[in-house]
Short mmCIF file of the C-alpha atoms (twelve columns), coordinates in Angstrom:
data_MODEL
# 
_entry.id   MODEL 
# 
loop_
_atom_site.group_PDB 
_atom_site.id 
_atom_site.type_symbol 
_atom_site.label_atom_id 
_atom_site.label_alt_id 
_atom_site.label_comp_id 
_atom_site.label_asym_id 
_atom_site.label_seq_id 
_atom_site.Cartn_x 
_atom_site.Cartn_y 
_atom_site.Cartn_z 
_atom_site.pdbx_PDB_model_num 
ATOM 1   C CA . GLY A 1   15.309  -1.625  11.149  1 
ATOM 2   C CA . GLY A 2   15.729  -3.394  7.654   1 
ATOM 3   C CA . VAL A 3   14.730  -6.780  6.323   1 
ATOM 4   C CA . ALA A 4   16.748  -9.664  7.304   1 
ATOM 5   C CA . VAL A 5   16.190  -13.413 5.790   1 
ATOM 6   C CA . THR A 6   17.743  -16.552 7.367   1 
ATOM 7   C CA . LEU A 7   18.242  -19.585 5.189   1 
ATOM 8   C CA . PRO A 8   18.534  -23.575 7.405   1 
ATOM 9   C CA . SER A 9   21.729  -24.692 6.391   1 
ATOM 10  C CA . ALA A 10  20.705  -26.714 4.090   1 
ATOM 11  C CA . GLY A 11  20.223  -24.025 1.683   1 
ATOM 12  C CA . GLY A 12  23.881  -24.557 0.845   1 
ATOM 13  C CA . ARG A 13  26.082  -21.236 0.293   1 
ATOM 14  C CA . VAL A 14  24.327  -17.921 -0.335  1 
ATOM 15  C CA . VAL A 15  25.262  -16.138 -3.142  1 
ATOM 16  C CA . PRO A 16  24.045  -12.459 -3.542  1 
ATOM 17  C CA . ASP A 17  22.818  -10.965 -6.507  1 
ATOM 18  C CA . LEU A 18  21.799  -7.477  -6.037  1 
ATOM 19  C CA . THR A 19  20.738  -6.614  -9.712  1 
ATOM 20  C CA . ALA A 20  17.513  -8.430  -9.710  1 
ATOM 21  C CA . GLY A 21  16.119  -4.642  -9.758  1 
ATOM 22  C CA . PRO A 22  14.229  -2.403  -7.542  1 
ATOM 23  C CA . GLY A 23  12.372  -4.154  -4.664  1 
ATOM 24  C CA . ARG A 24  13.563  -7.607  -5.906  1 
ATOM 25  C CA . TRP A 25  16.766  -9.267  -4.658  1 
ATOM 26  C CA . ALA A 26  17.710  -13.285 -5.229  1 
ATOM 27  C CA . CYS A 27  20.494  -15.725 -4.148  1 
ATOM 28  C CA . ARG A 28  21.794  -19.101 -5.403  1 
ATOM 29  C CA . GLY A 29  22.725  -22.101 -3.557  1 
ATOM 30  C CA . ALA A 30  21.228  -25.322 -3.091  1 
ATOM 31  C CA . PHE A 31  17.817  -24.296 -3.459  1 
ATOM 32  C CA . PRO A 32  17.940  -21.047 -5.310  1 
ATOM 33  C CA . CYS A 33  15.350  -18.807 -3.574  1 
ATOM 34  C CA . ALA A 34  14.247  -14.883 -4.727  1 
ATOM 35  C CA . LEU A 35  12.863  -12.240 -2.770  1 
ATOM 36  C CA . ALA A 36  10.380  -10.040 -4.089  1 
ATOM 37  C CA . PHE A 37  8.709   -7.164  -2.727  1 
ATOM 38  C CA . GLN A 38  4.342   -7.151  -3.611  1 
ATOM 39  C CA . ALA A 39  2.207   -3.961  -4.215  1 
ATOM 40  C CA . ASP A 40  0.373   -4.875  -0.762  1 
ATOM 41  C CA . GLY A 41  3.403   -4.397  1.122   1 
ATOM 42  C CA . SER A 42  4.260   -8.434  1.455   1 
ATOM 43  C CA . LEU A 43  7.201   -9.858  0.968   1 
ATOM 44  C CA . ARG A 44  6.982   -12.995 -1.909  1 
ATOM 45  C CA . VAL A 45  9.741   -15.439 -1.382  1 
ATOM 46  C CA . SER A 46  10.362  -17.900 -4.140  1 
ATOM 47  C CA . ARG A 47  11.439  -21.320 -4.425  1 
ATOM 48  C CA . ALA A 48  12.383  -21.027 -0.701  1 
ATOM 49  C CA . PRO A 49  13.548  -23.946 1.239   1 
ATOM 50  C CA . ALA A 50  11.258  -25.055 4.262   1 
ATOM 51  C CA . GLY A 51  12.129  -23.064 7.172   1 
ATOM 52  C CA . THR A 52  13.324  -19.836 5.850   1 
ATOM 53  C CA . ARG A 53  12.622  -17.396 8.133   1 
ATOM 54  C CA . VAL A 54  11.738  -13.485 7.221   1 
ATOM 55  C CA . SER A 55  11.469  -10.689 9.378   1 
ATOM 56  C CA . VAL A 56  10.857  -6.969  8.733   1 
ATOM 57  C CA . GLY A 57  12.331  -4.205  11.454  1 
ATOM 58  C CA . GLU A 58  12.119  -5.492  14.595  1 
ATOM 59  C CA . GLY A 59  9.140   -7.555  13.812  1 
ATOM 60  C CA . ALA A 60  9.344   -11.353 15.013  1 
ATOM 61  C CA . PRO A 61  10.481  -13.314 12.481  1 
ATOM 62  C CA . VAL A 62  7.856   -15.300 10.062  1 
ATOM 63  C CA . THR A 63  8.521   -18.822 8.630   1 
ATOM 64  C CA . VAL A 64  8.070   -19.618 4.876   1 
ATOM 65  C CA . GLY A 65  9.265   -22.219 2.744   1 
ATOM 66  C CA . PRO A 66  8.459   -24.826 0.820   1 
ATOM 67  C CA . GLY A 67  8.125   -22.941 -2.601  1 
ATOM 68  C CA . ASP A 68  6.640   -20.090 -3.742  1 
ATOM 69  C CA . THR A 69  4.831   -18.105 -0.820  1 
ATOM 70  C CA . SER A 70  4.375   -14.393 0.924   1 
ATOM 71  C CA . ALA A 71  5.577   -13.767 4.038   1 
ATOM 72  C CA . PRO A 72  2.693   -12.025 6.107   1 
ATOM 73  C CA . VAL A 73  5.361   -9.480  7.044   1 
ATOM 74  C CA . SER A 74  4.967   -5.493  5.722   1 
ATOM 75  C CA . LEU A 75  7.995   -3.558  5.161   1 
ATOM 76  C CA . ALA A 76  6.196   -0.372  6.016   1 
ATOM 77  C CA . LYS A 77  7.876   -0.704  9.444   1 
ATOM 78  C CA . ALA A 78  11.941  -0.686  7.622   1 
ATOM 79  C CA . LEU A 79  10.001  2.926   6.191   1 
ATOM 80  C CA . ALA A 80  9.624   4.333   9.893   1 
ATOM 81  C CA . PRO A 81  12.388  6.194   9.847   1 
ATOM 82  C CA . VAL A 82  11.515  7.730   6.061   1 
ATOM 83  C CA . SER A 83  10.091  11.296  6.222   1 
ATOM 84  C CA . PRO A 84  6.015   10.947  5.537   1 
ATOM 85  C CA . SER A 85  6.249   14.276  3.627   1 
ATOM 86  C CA . ARG A 86  9.043   12.226  1.329   1 
ATOM 87  C CA . LEU A 87  7.071   8.790   1.103   1 
ATOM 88  C CA . PHE A 88  3.687   10.563  0.573   1 
ATOM 89  C CA . GLY A 89  4.986   13.134  -1.680  1 
ATOM 90  C CA . GLY A 90  4.833   13.081  -5.168  1 
ATOM 91  C CA . THR A 91  8.470   13.082  -5.998  1 
ATOM 92  C CA . ASP A 92  9.397   9.344   -7.490  1 
ATOM 93  C CA . SER A 93  12.340  7.989   -6.130  1 
ATOM 94  C CA . LEU A 94  13.733  4.890   -4.722  1 
ATOM 95  C CA . PHE A 95  14.295  3.652   -0.562  1 
ATOM 96  C CA . GLU A 96  16.885  2.045   0.351   1 
ATOM 97  C CA . LEU A 97  15.908  -0.552  2.905   1 
ATOM 98  C CA . PRO A 98  19.380  -2.662  4.634   1 
ATOM 99  C CA . LEU A 99  19.339  -6.204  3.712   1 
ATOM 100 C CA . SER A 100 20.922  -9.114  5.614   1 
ATOM 101 C CA . VAL A 101 21.185  -12.978 4.211   1 
ATOM 102 C CA . ARG A 102 22.784  -15.573 6.775   1 
ATOM 103 C CA . LEU A 103 22.697  -19.614 7.078   1 
ATOM 104 C CA . GLU A 104 21.291  -20.860 9.888   1 
ATOM 105 C CA . GLY A 105 23.829  -21.409 12.728  1 
ATOM 106 C CA . GLN A 106 26.284  -18.875 11.160  1 
ATOM 107 C CA . GLY A 107 26.529  -15.089 11.064  1 
ATOM 108 C CA . LYS A 108 25.759  -13.084 8.484   1 
ATOM 109 C CA . VAL A 109 26.864  -14.161 4.691   1 
ATOM 110 C CA . VAL A 110 25.682  -11.379 2.812   1 
ATOM 111 C CA . GLU A 111 24.520  -7.652  3.500   1 
ATOM 112 C CA . GLY A 112 22.834  -5.320  0.803   1 
ATOM 113 C CA . THR A 113 20.121  -3.046  0.234   1 
ATOM 114 C CA . LEU A 114 16.343  -3.829  -1.178  1 
ATOM 115 C CA . ASN A 115 15.555  -0.920  -3.283  1 
ATOM 116 C CA . VAL A 116 11.968  -0.402  -2.753  1 
ATOM 117 C CA . GLY A 117 9.965   2.376   -5.288  1 
ATOM 118 C CA . GLN A 118 8.057   4.924   -4.021  1 
ATOM 119 C CA . ALA A 119 4.784   3.788   -5.404  1 
ATOM 120 C CA . ASP A 120 5.159   0.506   -4.081  1 
ATOM 121 C CA . ALA A 121 6.251   2.086   -0.503  1 
ATOM 122 C CA . ARG A 122 3.577   4.419   -0.372  1 
ATOM 123 C CA . ARG A 123 1.263   1.284   -1.103  1 
ATOM 124 C CA . ALA A 124 3.166   -0.812  1.649   1 
ATOM 125 C CA . ALA A 125 2.459   2.330   3.706   1 
ATOM 126 C CA . ALA A 126 -1.066  2.558   3.437   1 
ATOM 127 C CA . GLY A 127 -1.348  -0.876  4.120   1 
ATOM 128 C CA . TYR A 128 0.160   -0.670  7.195   1 
ATOM 129 C CA . PHE A 129 -2.347  2.513   8.362   1 
ATOM 130 C CA . LEU A 130 -5.456  0.625   6.972   1 
ATOM 131 C CA . GLY A 131 -4.635  -1.682  10.118  1 
ATOM 132 C CA . ILE A 132 -6.772  1.224   11.747  1 
ATOM 133 C CA . GLU A 133 -9.954  -0.355  10.991  1 
ATOM 134 C CA . ARG A 134 -8.863  -3.193  13.415  1 
ATOM 135 C CA . GLY A 135 -7.169  -1.280  16.418  1 
ATOM 136 C CA . PRO A 136 -4.761  1.219   17.202  1 
ATOM 137 C CA . VAL A 137 -1.558  1.770   14.738  1 
ATOM 138 C CA . ALA A 138 1.707   1.758   16.239  1 
ATOM 139 C CA . LEU A 139 4.842   3.495   15.526  1 
ATOM 140 C CA . SER A 140 8.111   3.692   17.134  1 
ATOM 141 C CA . PRO A 141 9.203   6.113   18.778  1 
ATOM 142 C CA . GLU A 142 5.680   7.644   19.361  1 
ATOM 143 C CA . GLY A 143 4.782   11.439  19.517  1 
ATOM 144 C CA . SER A 144 2.424   13.735  19.930  1 
ATOM 145 C CA . GLY A 145 1.669   15.271  15.969  1 
ATOM 146 C CA . ARG A 146 -1.567  15.945  14.578  1 
ATOM 147 C CA . ALA A 147 -0.693  15.041  10.793  1 
ATOM 148 C CA . THR A 148 -2.941  12.637  9.080   1 
ATOM 149 C CA . VAL A 149 -2.382  9.850   6.441   1 
ATOM 150 C CA . VAL A 150 -5.399  9.426   4.420   1 
ATOM 151 C CA . VAL A 151 -5.624  5.987   3.040   1 
ATOM 152 C CA . PHE A 152 -7.356  5.374   -0.252  1 
ATOM 153 C CA . VAL A 153 -9.096  2.275   -0.752  1 
ATOM 154 C CA . ASP A 154 -9.957  1.268   -4.299  1 
ATOM 155 C CA . THR A 155 -13.401 -0.644  -4.107  1 
ATOM 156 C CA . THR A 156 -12.602 -2.784  -7.510  1 
ATOM 157 C CA . ALA A 157 -11.728 -6.382  -7.406  1 
ATOM 158 C CA . THR A 158 -8.102  -5.698  -6.973  1 
ATOM 159 C CA . GLN A 159 -8.684  -3.786  -3.143  1 
ATOM 160 C CA . SER A 160 -5.469  -2.140  -4.220  1 
ATOM 161 C CA . HIS A 161 -5.148  1.178   -2.260  1 
ATOM 162 C CA . SER A 162 -2.344  4.561   -1.629  1 
ATOM 163 C CA . ALA A 163 -2.526  7.441   0.739   1 
ATOM 164 C CA . SER A 164 -1.046  10.930  1.056   1 
ATOM 165 C CA . LEU A 165 -0.587  12.901  3.655   1 
ATOM 166 C CA . VAL A 166 -2.323  16.098  5.349   1 
ATOM 167 C CA . GLY A 167 -0.104  18.421  7.546   1 
ATOM 168 C CA . ALA A 168 2.956   18.350  8.646   1 
ATOM 169 C CA . ALA A 169 4.810   15.239  9.438   1 
ATOM 170 C CA . PRO A 170 8.737   15.380  9.909   1 
ATOM 171 C CA . THR A 171 8.515   11.892  11.336  1 
ATOM 172 C CA . ALA A 172 6.164   9.098   11.695  1 
ATOM 173 C CA . SER A 173 5.678   10.335  14.952  1 
ATOM 174 C CA . ALA A 174 3.551   13.317  13.963  1 
ATOM 175 C CA . ILE A 175 1.176   11.369  12.375  1 
ATOM 176 C CA . GLY A 176 -1.835  11.170  14.921  1 
ATOM 177 C CA . PHE A 177 -4.834  10.283  12.751  1 
ATOM 178 C CA . VAL A 178 -5.764  7.752   10.060  1 
ATOM 179 C CA . ALA A 179 -8.535  8.534   7.461   1 
ATOM 180 C CA . VAL A 180 -10.101 5.908   5.135   1 
ATOM 181 C CA . LEU A 181 -11.843 6.946   2.212   1 
ATOM 182 C CA . ARG A 182 -13.952 4.273   0.286   1 
ATOM 183 C CA . GLY A 183 -15.291 5.141   -3.019  1 
ATOM 184 C CA . GLU A 184 -18.670 3.516   -3.409  1 
ATOM 185 C CA . SER A 185 -20.968 3.190   -6.448  1 
ATOM 186 C CA . THR A 186 -23.837 3.953   -5.110  1 
ATOM 187 C CA . ARG A 187 -26.242 5.139   -8.048  1 
ATOM 188 C CA . ALA A 188 -26.046 4.140   -11.656 1 
ATOM 189 C CA . LYS A 189 -28.529 4.693   -14.716 1 
ATOM 190 C CA . ASP A 190 -28.992 2.945   -18.064 1 
ATOM 191 C CA . CYS A 191 -28.024 5.675   -20.832 1 
ATOM 192 C CA . GLY A 192 -29.159 3.314   -23.566 1 
ATOM 193 C CA . VAL A 193 -27.566 1.980   -26.869 1 
ATOM 194 C CA . TYR A 194 -26.031 4.749   -28.604 1 
ATOM 195 C CA . ALA A 195 -25.970 3.354   -32.680 1 
ATOM 196 C CA . SER A 196 -23.959 4.022   -35.418 1 
ATOM 197 C CA . ARG A 197 -23.617 2.973   -39.282 1 
ATOM 198 C CA . THR A 198 -21.188 0.223   -38.133 1 
ATOM 199 C CA . ALA A 199 -21.446 -0.313  -34.412 1 
ATOM 200 C CA . SER A 200 -23.506 0.438   -31.496 1 
ATOM 201 C CA . THR A 201 -22.701 1.019   -28.247 1 
ATOM 202 C CA . ARG A 202 -24.362 0.419   -24.392 1 
ATOM 203 C CA . ILE A 203 -23.729 3.769   -21.690 1 
ATOM 204 C CA . ARG A 204 -24.095 3.452   -18.429 1 
ATOM 205 C CA . ALA A 205 -23.591 6.344   -16.131 1 
ATOM 206 C CA . THR A 206 -22.610 6.383   -12.755 1 
ATOM 207 C CA . GLU A 207 -21.979 8.119   -9.640  1 
ATOM 208 C CA . VAL A 208 -19.467 7.195   -7.319  1 
ATOM 209 C CA . ASP A 209 -19.277 8.637   -3.867  1 
ATOM 210 C CA . GLY A 210 -16.680 8.933   -0.811  1 
ATOM 211 C CA . ARG A 211 -17.174 7.678   2.201   1 
ATOM 212 C CA . VAL A 212 -14.746 8.636   5.132   1 
ATOM 213 C CA . THR A 213 -13.543 7.881   8.658   1 
ATOM 214 C CA . LEU A 214 -11.133 9.546   10.512  1 
ATOM 215 C CA . TYR A 215 -9.453  7.676   13.506  1 
ATOM 216 C CA . ASP A 216 -7.426  8.264   16.399  1 
ATOM 217 C CA . ARG A 217 -4.025  6.738   14.960  1 
ATOM 218 C CA . ARG A 218 -2.410  5.702   18.600  1 
ATOM 219 C CA . THR A 219 -5.910  4.569   20.226  1 
ATOM 220 C CA . GLY A 220 -8.155  3.777   17.376  1 
ATOM 221 C CA . ALA A 221 -11.226 5.454   18.487  1 
ATOM 222 C CA . VAL A 222 -13.755 7.169   15.297  1 
ATOM 223 C CA . LYS A 223 -13.684 10.239  15.536  1 
ATOM 224 C CA . GLY A 224 -16.041 11.491  12.645  1 
ATOM 225 C CA . LYS A 225 -17.473 10.193  9.467   1 
ATOM 226 C CA . GLN A 226 -18.783 11.768  6.527   1 
ATOM 227 C CA . MET A 227 -20.289 10.893  2.943   1 
ATOM 228 C CA . PHE A 228 -19.289 12.974  0.211   1 
ATOM 229 C CA . ARG A 229 -21.485 12.848  -2.684  1 
ATOM 230 C CA . ALA A 230 -21.159 12.785  -6.396  1 
ATOM 231 C CA . PRO A 231 -22.433 15.773  -8.582  1 
ATOM 232 C CA . PRO A 232 -25.161 13.981  -10.852 1 
ATOM 233 C CA . ALA A 233 -24.108 12.131  -13.931 1 
ATOM 234 C CA . SER A 234 -25.489 12.700  -16.934 1 
ATOM 235 C CA . CYS A 235 -25.636 10.607  -20.453 1 
ATOM 236 C CA . PRO A 236 -23.364 11.585  -23.409 1 
ATOM 237 C CA . SER A 237 -24.722 13.300  -26.317 1 
ATOM 238 C CA . ARG A 238 -22.891 10.732  -28.707 1 
ATOM 239 C CA . VAL A 239 -20.012 7.718   -28.211 1 
ATOM 240 C CA . GLN A 240 -17.436 6.516   -30.364 1 
ATOM 241 C CA . GLY A 241 -16.353 2.739   -30.162 1 
ATOM 242 C CA . ALA A 242 -18.609 -1.007  -30.294 1 
ATOM 243 C CA . LYS A 243 -18.208 -2.136  -26.745 1 
ATOM 244 C CA . THR A 244 -19.769 -1.318  -23.212 1 
ATOM 245 C CA . VAL A 245 -18.403 1.995   -21.273 1 
ATOM 246 C CA . ALA A 246 -19.354 3.515   -18.159 1 
ATOM 247 C CA . VAL A 247 -19.209 7.288   -17.444 1 
ATOM 248 C CA . GLY A 248 -20.024 9.504   -14.738 1 
ATOM 249 C CA . THR A 249 -18.946 11.497  -11.709 1 
ATOM 250 C CA . SER A 250 -17.032 11.036  -8.427  1 
ATOM 251 C CA . TYR A 251 -16.684 12.584  -5.224  1 
ATOM 252 C CA . ASP A 252 -14.508 15.783  -4.934  1 
ATOM 253 C CA . VAL A 253 -10.956 14.455  -3.286  1 
ATOM 254 C CA . ASN A 254 -10.253 18.225  -2.726  1 
ATOM 255 C CA . ALA A 255 -13.603 18.588  -0.744  1 
ATOM 256 C CA . VAL A 256 -12.463 15.307  1.718   1 
ATOM 257 C CA . LEU A 257 -8.907  16.713  2.644   1 
ATOM 258 C CA . ALA A 258 -10.480 19.835  3.513   1 
ATOM 259 C CA . TRP A 259 -12.906 18.154  5.875   1 
ATOM 260 C CA . VAL A 260 -9.926  16.313  7.260   1 
ATOM 261 C CA . THR A 261 -7.969  19.369  7.812   1 
ATOM 262 C CA . LYS A 262 -11.073 20.954  9.506   1 
ATOM 263 C CA . GLN A 263 -11.419 18.004  11.805  1 
ATOM 264 C CA . THR A 264 -8.191  17.477  12.890  1 
ATOM 265 C CA . ALA A 265 -7.231  21.111  13.498  1 
ATOM 266 C CA . GLY A 266 -5.427  21.884  16.968  1 
# 
């Protein structure tokens, strides 16, 4: 259930370097290469020779190279054996994923461990569960639990995301629902220019609502939708600084989690 890399025979002898840091691995040879874990859950292979193949878990190998390229595979499947309570919990830790590298036509040349930080692992899992917007999200083995993964989608240009767990899930098979929460800046007002003796600052007050959609993980069916409005934003009495800044309010995350808990109660 780990990460497997196959280099073409022209890549030369593989020499492992497992000290490159969390989420990274490097090899040296006729074609030096590096494997780096990305925040979106993909794997970036640097300086890889053409024909390099990468696979995660039981997934089909993906051919990458030459040069720097991202393999469209996610480490989420390799994280399946990890307890969701640990994965989405607050304790920072490293997850050790088995790593094997070999030359084409030969047996395994090196076996090691790819260490992934919890924050990166959580983002990878969040990206995997976000696939619910396109259809069912498969887990192996399947189960009948009713826990929920809540995916928080950042609406900024980075489109990053994270996730948390609602309910008890000793194993991934206990996850029965996925809730996707998106923040939406629907209202904003110009508070005007705040001037001092040395500078002036323009203030905008925004109200960020939260829109949540609840899905059945196994079928992809929508089970419910809800909008959570932000409280009214007020303009400050004074500010400090000499640049445009934003102030405002946001939806109540605790109210979202309470709604999800109620909707998925068995």
